[in-house]
C-alpha positions in Angstrom: 70.3 -62.1 79.2 69.3 -59.3 76.8 67.1 -61.1 74.1 69.4 -59.9 70.5 66.5 -60.6 67.6 69.4 -59.3 64.6 71.9 -61.3 66.7 74.7 -62.9 64.1 75.3 -66.2 65.5 77.3 -68.8 63.2 75.5 -71.2 61.2 76.7 -74.4 62.8 76.1 -72.9 66.1 72.6 -72.5 65.5 72.1 -75.8 64.3 74.1 -77.1 67.1 72.0 -75.9 69.4 68.5 -76.5 68.2 69.8 -80.1 67.6 70.5 -80.3 71.5 67.7 -81.5 73.8 66.1 -78.6 76.1 67.1 -81.3 78.9 66.6 -79.9 83.2 68.2 -76.5 81.7 65.8 -73.6 83.9 65.0 -70.5 82.2 63.9 -67.3 84.1 61.8 -64.0 81.1 61.7 -61.2 83.1 58.7 -60.0 81.0 57.4 -55.9 81.5 54.2 -57.2 81.6 52.4 -60.7 80.9 49.2 -61.0 79.2 48.5 -65.1 80.0 45.5 -65.2 78.1 43.2 -62.7 75.9 40.8 -62.6 79.0 43.4 -60.9 81.5 44.4 -57.8 81.3 48.3 -57.4 81.4 50.4 -57.8 84.7 53.0 -55.2 86.1 56.9 -56.6 85.9 56.2 -60.6 86.7 58.8 -63.1 86.2 58.3 -66.7 83.9 60.3 -69.6 84.9 60.8 -72.4 82.2 62.0 -75.6 82.4 62.1 -78.5 80.4 60.4 -76.6 77.8 57.3 -76.2 80.4 56.3 -72.9 82.1 56.9 -74.0 86.1 55.6 -70.4 87.3 54.7 -66.5 86.7 54.8 -64.2 89.3 55.3 -61.1 90.0 58.2 -58.8 90.1 62.0 -59.7 90.0 62.2 -62.1 92.4 65.8 -64.6 93.0 65.1 -66.9 90.6 68.8 -69.0 90.6 68.0 -69.7 86.9 70.4 -71.0 84.4 70.1 -68.8 82.1 67.6 -65.5 82.5 66.2 -63.6 79.3 65.7 -60.3 79.6 61.9 -58.9 77.6 61.9 -55.9 80.6 60.2 -53.7 78.1 58.2 -55.9 76.2 54.9 -57.4 76.9 55.0 -61.2 76.8 52.2 -62.7 75.5 51.0 -66.9 74.1 52.8 -67.6 71.0 50.2 -67.5 67.8 48.7 -69.6 66.0 47.5 -69.9 62.2 45.2 -72.7 61.7 45.1 -72.5 57.7 48.9 -72.6 56.8 50.8 -74.3 53.6 54.5 -74.5 54.3 55.5 -76.4 51.4 54.2 -73.6 49.0 55.4 -70.1 48.3 52.9 -67.7 46.3 53.4 -68.4 42.4 50.5 -68.7 39.3 52.9 -71.2 37.8 51.4 -74.5 38.0 53.0 -76.2 35.7 56.4 -75.9 38.4 54.4 -79.0 39.4 55.2 -81.0 37.4 59.4 -79.8 37.1 59.9 -79.4 41.3 60.8 -82.8 42.9 59.8 -83.6 46.0 62.5 -82.7 47.7 62.4 -78.8 46.9 59.3 -78.7 48.7 60.8 -79.9 52.0 63.7 -77.2 51.4 60.9 -74.8 50.6 59.0 -75.7 54.2 62.0 -76.2 56.4 62.3 -72.6 55.1 59.0 -71.3 55.6 58.5 -72.9 59.0 61.1 -70.1 60.2 59.7 -67.6 58.3 57.1 -67.7 60.5 58.0 -68.9 64.0 60.0 -65.8 63.8 56.2 -64.1 63.4 55.1 -65.3 66.2 53.2 -68.2 64.9 54.4 -71.0 67.8 51.5 -73.8 65.6 50.1 -74.0 63.0 47.5 -76.6 60.9 48.8 -77.7 58.0 45.8 -78.1 55.5 47.7 -79.7 52.3 51.2 -80.2 51.3 52.7 -80.1 48.1 53.9 -84.4 48.0 53.9 -86.6 50.3 55.3 -86.9 53.9 56.7 -83.1 53.5 54.8 -82.0 56.3 54.9 -85.5 59.0 58.5 -85.1 58.1 58.5 -81.6 59.3 56.8 -81.7 62.2 58.8 -84.3 63.5 61.9 -81.9 62.9 60.5 -79.1 64.0 59.7 -80.9 67.2 62.7 -82.2 67.9 64.6 -79.1 67.6 65.9 -80.1 64.1 64.9 -77.5 62.6 63.5 -74.1 64.2 59.8 -73.8 63.3 56.2 -73.8 64.6 55.0 -77.4 66.5 53.1 -78.4 63.6 49.6 -79.9 63.0 49.0 -81.2 59.3 46.7 -83.5 57.0 49.1 -84.1 54.9 48.1 -84.6 51.8 44.0 -83.0 50.5 41.1 -84.8 49.9 39.5 -83.7 46.6 36.8 -85.3 44.1 38.4 -86.3 40.8 39.4 -83.3 38.9 38.3 -81.3 41.3 39.7 -78.7 43.6 43.4 -80.4 45.0 43.4 -82.7 42.1 45.6 -82.4 39.8 44.8 -80.1 36.8 46.1 -78.2 33.9 47.8 -80.5 32.1 48.1 -83.4 29.5 46.4 -86.3 30.8 49.5 -88.6 31.1 51.2 -85.8 33.1 48.5 -85.3 34.9 47.9 -89.7 35.7 52.3 -89.0 36.5 52.2 -86.9 38.9 48.4 -87.1 40.9 48.5 -87.9 44.7 45.7 -90.6 44.3 44.0 -88.7 47.2 40.9 -88.2 44.7 38.0 -90.4 45.6 34.6 -90.9 44.7 32.0 -92.5 46.2 31.5 -93.0 49.7 33.3 -96.2 50.3 36.5 -94.8 48.4 36.3 -91.7 50.0 36.5 -93.4 53.4 39.4 -95.3 52.2 41.4 -92.3 51.5 40.3 -91.1 55.2 41.7 -94.3 56.8 44.9 -93.7 53.7 45.4 -89.9 55.0 45.1 -91.7 58.7 48.5 -94.4 57.8 50.6 -92.0 56.7 50.3 -90.0 60.2 47.9 -87.4 59.2 46.8 -85.2 62.4 43.4 -84.6 60.9 41.8 -84.6 57.5 41.3 -81.7 54.9 38.8 -81.7 52.4 38.0 -79.3 49.7 34.3 -79.7 50.0 33.7 -76.8 46.6 35.5 -75.0 44.0 38.5 -73.6 44.5 40.3 -69.9 44.0 43.8 -70.8 42.8 43.2 -74.7 40.7 42.9 -75.0 37.3 39.8 -76.6 37.8 37.3 -74.2 36.6 33.8 -75.7 37.1 33.1 -72.9 39.8 33.1 -72.2 43.5 29.7 -74.8 45.0 29.8 -78.1 46.2 31.7 -81.0 45.1 31.4 -83.9 46.8 27.7 -85.5 47.3 27.1 -85.2 50.9 27.1 -88.8 51.1 30.7 -88.6 50.3 31.0 -86.3 52.4 28.9 -87.5 55.6 31.4 -90.8 54.8 34.1 -88.4 55.1 33.5 -87.4 58.2 32.1 -90.9 59.9 34.6 -92.6 58.9 37.6 -89.6 60.0 35.7 -89.6 63.6 36.3 -93.7 64.4 39.4 -93.0 64.1 39.4 -89.9 66.3 40.4 -87.3 63.4 38.8 -84.1 62.7 37.8 -82.8 59.5 38.3 -79.0 57.6 36.9 -78.3 54.9 37.3 -76.0 52.0 33.9 -74.0 51.1 33.5 -70.8 49.7 29.5 -71.9 47.9 27.4 -71.1 50.4 25.3 -74.9 49.9 28.5 -76.5 49.9 29.0 -74.7 53.0 25.9 -75.8 54.3 26.3 -79.4 52.8 29.7 -79.8 54.6 28.5 -78.1 58.2 25.2 -80.5 57.8 28.0 -83.4 57.3 29.4 -82.7 60.7 33.3 -80.9 59.7 34.6 -79.1 62.1 36.6 -76.4 60.5 34.8 -74.0 57.3 37.8 -72.5 55.7 37.3 -69.5 53.3 33.5 -69.7 53.8 33.6 -66.7 51.3 29.6 -66.8 50.5 28.6 -67.8 54.0 24.6 -66.9 54.0 22.2 -67.3 56.8 21.1 -71.0 55.6 25.2 -71.6 56.2 25.3 -70.1 58.9 22.5 -72.4 60.5 23.9 -75.6 59.4 27.3 -74.6 61.2 26.0 -73.3 64.8 23.7 -76.5 64.5 27.0 -79.1 63.8 29.4 -77.1 66.5 31.1 -76.1 63.2 34.0 -73.4 63.5 35.1 -70.8 60.6 38.6 -70.1 59.2 37.6 -66.9 57.3 41.6 -66.7 55.5 41.0 -63.2 55.0 44.7 -62.4 54.2 44.5 -64.8 51.3 42.1 -63.0 49.5 44.3 -59.8 50.0 47.3 -61.4 49.1 46.0 -62.8 45.9 44.0 -59.0 44.6 47.7 -58.2 44.8 48.5 -59.8 41.8 45.5 -59.1 39.3 46.1 -57.8 35.6 49.8 -58.8 36.0 49.9 -61.8 33.7 50.9 -63.8 37.2 47.6 -66.3 36.9 46.4 -67.9 34.3 42.5 -66.3 32.7 40.3 -69.1 34.7 42.3 -68.1 38.1 41.9 -64.7 37.1 38.1 -64.9 36.4 37.9 -66.8 40.2 39.6 -64.5 41.7 38.0 -61.4 40.6 33.8 -63.4 41.5 35.4 -63.2 45.1 37.7 -60.2 45.5 34.7 -57.9 47.3 32.4 -60.1 48.7 35.6 -61.3 50.8 36.0 -58.2 53.1 32.2 -59.3 54.8 33.2 -62.3 55.2 33.8 -62.3 59.4 31.2 -59.6 59.2 28.1 -62.3 57.7 29.5 -65.0 59.9 29.5 -62.7 63.3 26.1 -61.4 62.0 24.4 -64.9 62.4 26.0 -66.2 65.6 29.1 -68.7 63.8 32.0 -68.8 65.8 35.5 -67.7 64.2 38.7 -68.6 64.2 42.5 -67.8 63.5 43.8 -69.0 59.8 45.6 -66.8 57.0 46.0 -69.9 54.2 49.6 -68.7 54.2 51.7 -69.9 51.6 48.8 -68.1 49.1 51.0 -65.3 50.1 54.5 -64.7 51.9 54.7 -66.5 54.8 55.4 -64.5 57.8 52.9 -62.3 57.0 50.1 -63.9 58.8 50.0 -61.2 61.4 48.2 -59.2 59.0 45.4 -61.3 59.8 44.9 -59.0 62.8 44.3 -56.0 61.1 41.4 -57.3 58.6 39.9 -58.7 61.8 39.5 -55.2 62.8 38.4 -53.9 60.1 35.9 -56.8 59.6 34.4 -55.9 63.4 35.9 -57.9 65.7 37.8 -56.1 68.5 41.4 -56.5 69.4 40.3 -59.3 72.2 38.6 -61.0 70.1 41.2 -61.1 67.8 43.4 -62.1 69.9 41.8 -64.9 71.6 40.4 -66.1 67.4 44.4 -67.1 67.5 45.1 -68.2 71.1 42.1 -70.5 73.2 39.7 -70.4 70.4 42.5 -71.8 67.8 44.0 -74.1 70.3 40.8 -75.0 71.8 39.9 -76.4 67.7 42.8 -78.7 67.7 42.0 -79.9 70.5 45.2 -78.6 72.8 43.4 -75.8 75.4 45.1 -77.7 78.2 48.9 -77.1 76.6 48.9 -74.1 74.6 47.2 -70.8 73.9 47.8 -70.0 77.2 50.8 -68.8 79.7 50.1 -71.2 82.6 52.3 -73.6 84.6 52.1 -76.8 83.0 51.8 -74.8 79.7 54.4 -75.8 76.8 56.6 -72.9 76.8 55.5 -70.8 73.1 55.8 -67.6 74.1 56.1 -64.8 72.5 57.1 -60.2 72.8 56.2 -57.3 71.4 56.4 -53.5 72.2 52.9 -52.1 72.8 49.7 -53.8 74.3 47.7 -56.1 71.8 44.5 -55.8 73.3 44.3 -52.0 72.5 45.8 -53.0 69.3 46.4 -56.4 67.9 48.3 -55.2 65.2 51.1 -54.3 67.1 51.5 -58.3 66.5 53.4 -57.4 63.0 56.1 -56.9 64.7 56.9 -59.8 66.2 60.4 -59.2 68.5 61.2 -62.5 70.8 59.9 -66.0 70.0 60.6 -69.2 72.3 58.8 -72.4 71.1 58.9 -75.8 73.3 61.4 -73.7 75.2 63.6 -72.8 72.7 64.4 -69.7 71.7 64.1 -69.4 68.1 66.6 -66.5 66.3 
């Protein structure tokens, strides 16, 4: 069977296929070549056998498989599905912050389902979603994509973001009574209250904790981009998360905020705009990884000067626009580990792979860039024995492209075939 990305299939038929269990069907993928992981060279023609949503074997050539179904990718390079460590599936780009007071939660659920499919079709078979618009949207979508009810990637989610009162991630920009009515109630003050928010996030199904350790660019909060939480508050968050088996991702722009978050023991720094040597040293000492989200900066620059954002947001965008182009360069200079993440939702979902070109422009090799979105990212979310490689026993999260991404990683901007957990996404 030749995979056809443009095949027209009735909606009811697609729904039936997605809702059906993978069962014990044996699938054989005939590949032109296979990149089993970013550290390995492409093979010649090979056959991948999949059963029950898992890879059973990879063998050279085209043996007799007795498979129930064959997928012909003999003119493609087949490789592990990509991982984006920073997305917001329940949001699309918008400067209209006030819509948070007019859109119902159901709207964001539908947007998230739409974006899940778009993201998977772009080759991203696993995402870490860091901060959803409403309670339980991402926990529900996580289940729906896992069960095959909705087409989309594997989802690891923080649920809501924990912020300081009035800070980035809290509700801002409205009259007091509106702020009070629509707040997510995930803002905290003091170590005890912040620990309670971690426990609440865990209670409602968070896979990890997301905090806004510094000010942010796109919120109506205009108090700069340095540290928000006190060191004691952040340490309480990290320690409480650790007792629950959860890791912490920290949105952080300012250098001292990055340093403080790293000293508290956060697992990843998201953005890292003003990283300097002292912040880098703290990250290395704590084993903290940088997720630079370069596409976010490119996305927000597109709308400057168009009345898209409020004046307070425009001012912050202009402040970060230039220095953002050297984030990875600086991190590499000081020996900080980098993993792939985009902040999709700040720019249109489905453009996630544009991050690869930006990583290359920052001096990263094609091989290292691919690793950042496969083996390195898998390790960050504790799934290095499940995803990020094509290997026996691993989940059948597989994509196919023309060309060789180890020679030019930007070929990943045009993905021709996607399989998530053994299900083909069409």
